[in-house]
C-alpha positions, 0 to 999 in steps of 0.5 A, a space after each residue: 500499499 502506498 502512503 505519503 506522510 507530511 508532518 504539519 506541526 510539531 509541538 515539543 512538551 519538555 515536561 512530559 518528554 514528548 513531541 506532539 505531532 499533527 500530520 497529513 497522510 495521503 493514501 491510494 486504497 483504504 485507510 492504512 492501519 495504525 501500525 503502518 502509519 506508526 511505522 512510517 511516522 517513526 521512519 520520518 521522525 528518526 525515532 523507535 516505532 515503540 515510542 510512537 503513539 497514534 492518538 487519532 486518525 481522522 479521515 475525510 470521506 472519499 478524498 484519500 486523505 487522513 489527518 493523524 495526531 500522534 505523540 512521539 516520546 523520548 523514553 519508554 518510561 515517559 510513554 508508560 507514565 503518560 499514556 493509558 494502559 488501553 492506548 499502549 495495548 492498542 499499539 503493542 497488542 499486548 495485555 497486562 500480566 495477569 489478564 486472560 484473553 476473553 476467550 480464555 476466561 470464558 472457557 475457564 468459567 464453563 469448566 
């Protein structure tokens, strides 16, 4: 899938150890998944992919354009201290330790 990212605005937040990013994504097919946008944004910013959180993807019907809002952190400790666990899980695909996925929990209850 071909996609181009143009950074519109960068806003440094020293206190939280991150940069707020506003960017425009141009794509030709379906809206690119969060994972692909994150990967391309990391390349463009020269940061690790693990330190970027996509807050919002705002699409415009029929245009092949989307506006994204993201945070690019300096360190993982800043990311974990600031972002919600649900947002981190959305980007990493990992659940908190000790939490069983819903299917496993239901199967355990039925036995």
